[in-house]
C-alpha positions as CSV (number, residue, x, y, z in Angstrom):
1,M,9.4,-24.9,-12.9
2,N,12.9,-23.8,-13.8
3,E,11.8,-20.2,-13.8
4,V,9.8,-20.2,-10.8
5,F,13.1,-21.4,-8.7
6,S,15.6,-19.6,-10.9
7,Y,19.0,-17.9,-9.7
8,E,17.8,-14.8,-11.8
9,S,14.5,-14.3,-10.2
10,L,16.3,-14.4,-6.7
11,V,19.0,-11.9,-7.9
12,H,16.3,-9.5,-9.0
13,A,14.3,-10.1,-5.6
14,V,17.4,-9.2,-3.4
15,S,18.2,-6.3,-5.4
16,G,15.1,-5.1,-5.3
17,A,14.6,-5.4,-1.3
18,V,18.1,-4.0,-0.8
19,G,17.5,-0.7,-2.9
20,S,14.1,-0.2,-1.6
21,V,15.1,-0.5,2.1
22,T,18.2,1.9,1.4
23,A,16.1,4.5,-0.6
24,M,13.4,4.2,2.3
25,T,15.7,4.8,5.0
26,V,17.1,7.9,3.2
27,F,13.5,9.5,2.9
28,F,11.6,7.7,5.9
29,P,10.8,11.5,7.7
30,L,9.0,12.2,4.4
31,D,6.8,8.9,4.7
32,T,6.2,10.1,8.6
33,A,4.6,13.4,7.3
34,R,2.7,11.7,4.6
35,L,1.1,9.2,7.1
36,R,0.2,11.8,10.0
37,L,-1.4,13.9,7.1
38,Q,-3.6,10.8,6.3
39,V,-4.7,9.6,9.5
40,D,-4.7,12.7,12.0
41,E,-7.5,14.6,10.3
42,N,-7.3,17.7,12.8
43,R,-3.7,18.5,12.1
44,K,-3.7,22.1,10.6
45,A,0.1,21.9,9.1
46,K,-0.2,21.6,5.2
47,S,3.4,21.6,3.7
48,T,5.9,18.9,4.6
49,P,8.7,20.9,6.0
50,A,5.7,22.2,8.2
51,I,4.4,19.2,9.5
52,L,8.2,17.7,10.0
53,A,9.0,20.9,12.2
54,E,5.8,20.3,13.8
55,I,6.6,16.8,14.6
56,V,10.1,17.5,16.1
57,K,9.0,20.5,18.1
58,E,6.4,18.3,19.7
59,E,7.8,14.8,20.0
60,G,11.5,15.1,19.5
61,L,14.4,15.1,16.9
62,L,14.3,11.4,16.3
63,A,10.2,11.2,15.8
64,P,10.4,11.5,11.9
65,Y,12.3,8.0,12.2
66,R,9.7,6.6,14.7
67,G,8.8,3.0,13.6
68,W,11.7,2.8,11.0
69,F,12.5,-0.8,12.1
70,P,9.0,-2.5,11.5
71,V,8.4,-0.4,8.3
72,I,11.9,-1.6,6.9
73,C,11.1,-5.2,7.9
74,S,7.8,-5.3,6.0
75,L,9.5,-3.2,2.9
76,C,12.2,-5.6,2.9
77,C,9.8,-8.8,2.8
78,S,7.2,-7.0,0.5
79,N,9.6,-5.9,-2.3
80,F,11.4,-9.4,-2.0
81,V,8.1,-11.2,-2.8
82,Y,7.0,-8.6,-5.6
83,F,10.3,-8.8,-7.5
84,Y,10.5,-12.3,-7.2
85,C,7.1,-13.2,-8.5
86,F,7.1,-10.3,-11.1
87,H,10.3,-11.7,-12.6
88,C,9.8,-15.3,-12.4
89,L,6.1,-14.8,-14.0
90,K,7.5,-12.7,-16.9
91,A,10.2,-15.3,-17.6
92,S,7.5,-18.1,-17.4
93,W,5.5,-16.4,-19.5
94,L,7.7,-14.6,-22.0
95,K,10.5,-17.6,-22.5
96,G,12.8,-15.0,-23.9
97,K,10.6,-13.1,-26.1
98,Q,10.2,-9.4,-26.1
99,S,7.5,-8.0,-23.3
100,A,4.9,-5.3,-24.1
101,P,3.2,-3.0,-21.7
102,S,-0.2,-5.1,-21.3
103,T,2.0,-8.0,-20.5
104,D,3.8,-5.9,-17.9
105,L,0.7,-4.6,-16.3
106,I,-1.2,-8.2,-16.0
107,I,2.0,-9.6,-14.4
108,G,2.4,-6.8,-12.3
109,I,-1.0,-7.1,-11.1
110,V,-0.7,-11.1,-10.6
111,A,2.5,-10.3,-8.4
112,G,0.7,-7.4,-6.4
113,V,-2.2,-9.9,-5.6
114,V,0.4,-12.3,-4.0
115,N,2.1,-9.7,-2.2
116,V,-0.9,-8.3,-0.4
117,L,-2.1,-11.5,0.6
118,V,1.2,-12.6,2.1
119,T,2.5,-9.3,3.8
120,T,-0.5,-7.3,4.7
121,P,-0.1,-8.4,8.3
122,L,3.4,-7.0,8.4
123,W,2.1,-3.5,7.1
124,V,-1.1,-3.5,9.6
125,V,1.7,-4.0,12.4
126,N,4.2,-1.3,11.2
127,T,1.3,1.2,10.5
128,R,0.4,0.8,14.3
129,L,4.2,0.6,15.6
130,K,4.9,3.7,13.3
131,L,2.0,6.0,14.9
132,Q,2.5,4.7,18.5
133,G,3.6,7.5,20.7
134,S,2.5,10.4,18.4
135,K,0.7,13.7,19.6
136,F,-2.3,13.1,17.6
137,H,-4.8,16.5,16.9
138,N,-7.7,14.4,16.6
139,E,-9.0,13.3,20.1
140,D,-10.9,10.3,18.8
141,I,-8.0,8.5,18.3
142,R,-7.1,5.7,21.0
143,P,-3.3,5.2,22.0
144,T,-1.7,2.0,21.7
145,N,1.1,0.1,23.6
146,Y,3.1,-2.3,21.8
147,S,6.6,-3.3,22.8
148,G,7.6,-4.5,19.4
149,I,6.7,-6.4,16.2
150,L,5.7,-9.6,18.1
151,D,3.9,-8.0,21.1
152,A,1.9,-6.0,18.2
153,F,1.0,-9.3,16.5
154,V,-0.2,-10.9,19.8
155,Q,-2.0,-7.9,21.2
156,I,-3.9,-7.5,17.7
157,I,-4.8,-11.0,17.6
158,R,-6.0,-11.3,21.2
159,D,-7.8,-8.3,21.3
160,E,-9.4,-7.6,17.9
161,G,-8.9,-11.2,16.3
162,V,-6.7,-12.9,13.3
163,A,-8.8,-11.2,10.4
164,A,-7.5,-7.7,12.1
165,L,-4.3,-8.4,10.6
166,W,-5.6,-8.1,7.3
167,N,-7.3,-4.9,7.8
168,G,-7.4,-2.8,4.7
169,T,-6.6,-5.7,2.6
170,F,-9.5,-5.1,-0.1
171,P,-8.2,-1.6,-0.8
172,S,-4.7,-2.9,-0.8
173,L,-5.9,-5.4,-3.5
174,L,-7.2,-2.6,-5.3
175,L,-4.0,-0.8,-5.0
176,V,-1.8,-3.4,-6.8
177,L,-2.7,-1.1,-9.7
178,N,0.0,1.2,-8.1
179,P,3.0,-1.1,-8.6
180,A,1.6,-2.6,-11.5
181,I,1.1,0.7,-13.4
182,Q,4.8,1.9,-12.3
183,F,6.3,-1.3,-13.5
184,M,4.5,-1.0,-16.8
185,I,5.4,2.5,-17.4
186,Y,9.0,1.9,-16.1
187,E,9.6,-1.2,-18.4
188,G,7.9,0.7,-21.2
189,L,10.0,3.7,-20.9
190,K,13.0,1.4,-20.5
191,R,12.5,0.0,-23.8
192,Q,11.9,3.1,-25.5
193,L,15.2,4.4,-24.5
194,R,16.8,1.3,-25.5
195,R,15.0,1.2,-28.9
196,G,15.7,-2.3,-29.4
197,I,19.6,-2.1,-28.5
198,P,20.4,-4.4,-25.6
199,R,22.4,-1.8,-23.3
200,E,22.7,-0.6,-19.7
201,L,20.7,2.4,-19.1
202,S,22.8,5.4,-17.3
203,S,22.2,6.1,-14.0
204,L,20.4,9.4,-14.9
205,E,18.1,7.6,-17.5
206,V,17.3,5.1,-14.6
207,F,16.2,7.5,-12.1
208,V,14.2,9.8,-14.3
209,I,12.0,7.0,-15.5
210,G,11.6,5.5,-12.0
211,A,10.6,8.8,-10.8
212,I,8.3,9.5,-14.0
213,A,6.7,5.8,-13.5
214,K,6.1,6.2,-9.8
215,A,4.9,10.1,-9.8
216,I,1.8,8.9,-12.2
217,A,0.9,5.6,-10.5
218,T,0.8,7.4,-6.9
219,T,-1.4,10.4,-8.2
220,V,-3.8,8.0,-9.8
221,T,-4.0,5.7,-6.6
222,Y,-3.6,8.1,-4.0
223,P,-7.2,8.4,-2.5
224,L,-7.1,4.7,-2.2
225,Q,-3.7,5.1,-0.2
226,T,-5.6,7.3,2.2
227,I,-8.5,4.8,2.9
228,Q,-5.9,2.1,3.4
229,S,-3.8,4.0,6.0
230,I,-7.0,4.9,7.9
231,L,-8.1,1.0,7.8
232,R,-4.7,-0.5,8.8
233,F,-4.5,1.9,11.6
234,G,-7.3,0.2,13.0
235,Q,-9.3,3.5,14.5
236,Y,-12.2,3.4,12.1
237,N,-15.4,2.0,13.5
238,N,-17.1,0.0,10.8
239,T,-20.9,-0.2,11.7
240,S,-21.9,-2.1,8.4
241,T,-24.4,-5.0,9.0
242,E,-23.3,-6.9,5.5
243,K,-22.9,-10.3,6.0
244,S,-20.8,-10.5,3.1
245,K,-17.3,-9.2,3.6
246,L,-16.7,-8.1,0.3
247,L,-20.1,-6.0,0.4
248,S,-18.9,-4.8,3.6
249,S,-15.6,-3.6,2.6
250,L,-17.0,-1.9,-0.6
251,R,-19.3,0.1,1.9
252,T,-16.6,0.9,4.2
253,I,-14.4,2.5,1.4
254,K,-17.4,4.1,0.0
255,C,-18.3,5.6,3.7
256,L,-14.5,6.7,4.2
257,L,-14.2,8.3,0.7
258,V,-17.6,10.0,1.1
259,N,-17.1,11.2,4.6
260,R,-13.5,12.7,3.4
261,V,-15.3,14.5,0.5
262,R,-17.9,16.1,2.7
263,K,-15.2,17.3,5.3
264,Y,-12.8,18.6,3.0
265,G,-14.1,18.7,-0.3
266,M,-12.6,16.6,-3.3
267,L,-8.8,18.0,-2.5
268,G,-9.2,16.1,0.9
269,L,-8.9,12.8,-0.8
270,F,-5.4,13.9,-1.6
271,K,-4.4,15.3,1.7
272,G,-0.7,14.5,1.9
273,L,-0.5,13.9,-1.3
274,E,2.7,16.6,-1.5
275,A,4.8,14.7,1.3
276,K,3.7,11.2,-0.6
277,L,4.7,12.3,-3.9
278,L,8.1,13.9,-2.6
279,Q,8.8,10.7,-0.6
280,T,7.6,7.9,-3.2
281,V,9.0,9.6,-6.2
282,L,12.4,10.0,-4.6
283,T,12.3,6.7,-3.0
284,A,11.3,4.7,-6.3
285,A,13.8,6.7,-8.3
286,L,16.5,5.7,-5.8
287,M,15.4,2.2,-5.5
288,F,15.3,1.4,-9.1
289,L,18.8,2.9,-9.5
290,L,20.0,0.9,-6.7
291,Y,18.2,-2.4,-7.9
292,E,19.6,-2.1,-11.7
293,K,23.1,-1.6,-10.5
294,I,23.1,-4.2,-8.0
295,A,21.4,-6.6,-10.6
296,S,23.7,-5.4,-13.3
297,C,26.8,-6.2,-11.2
298,T,25.7,-9.8,-10.0
299,F,24.7,-10.6,-13.6
300,R,28.0,-9.4,-15.0
301,V,30.0,-11.3,-12.3
302,M,27.7,-14.4,-13.4
303,G,28.8,-13.8,-17.0
304,L,25.2,-13.2,-17.8
305,S,24.9,-9.4,-18.7
306,N,24.5,-9.3,-22.4
307,N,21.6,-12.5,-22.6
308,H,20.1,-10.8,-19.4
309,Y,19.4,-7.4,-21.3
310,K,18.0,-8.8,-24.4
311,R,15.9,-10.8,-22.2
312,R,14.5,-7.8,-20.4
């Protein structure tokens, strides 16, 4: 029980949340480009600089930062929950022993499931707000009119039902593999660099291994991330007659994947990957760097530095 409500888990959670919010703010326009490429199928611009230039030209200079506040709120809550769950589960499981890649993967998946179930409504709302007011090249997309986060919650519940707040939950649950793979690779590379010696990694080492871990995790899971964005946007008409929600979700994912391949070929599943990799790799690398530094400084002030590094 002490591991669940420990000060150490709280330090990791706050450090992860602050690091992720700062990193996302720096690279936010890249995420805007990625999201447009995923949901606006008729947009012709292929490269990240080209689509950002197009968005600025059509919608104004601040358009790449549209929806920043709800995204940051969602990200802050999401990373707080994930880092807290990951480290309290790790502390409960290992009890001071050395971790292993398989352990990190299992803990990462469990933390990811908890995170998805708790924070999906926030991500549904922020996807809608981020795309609101955008000039789409696909005429089938219906415009929305939300005045803010609370109004979006109210309108979605009123017009689409409470269940709509969990749109895209099934692909999101499958996508817990993304942070799980990311943390497994990150923690594994960290152990390799230390080679059993409890030391603080340099800023460059943290940045590089954070980037490598995220690049691999993102590339492996990207097609599902595209389906997740389409479902969260709420513009997909599900005609499935399945009574089982699980079977309906599986059929929806299959239909979206097949339609994407038929229209654009296998590469259509990776539309926007360049923008996503650029954004997510740089964001994750900076996030891990800030997270490690904030946590390290906090533990040093608490006088827990050496013991802390031996346990990780």
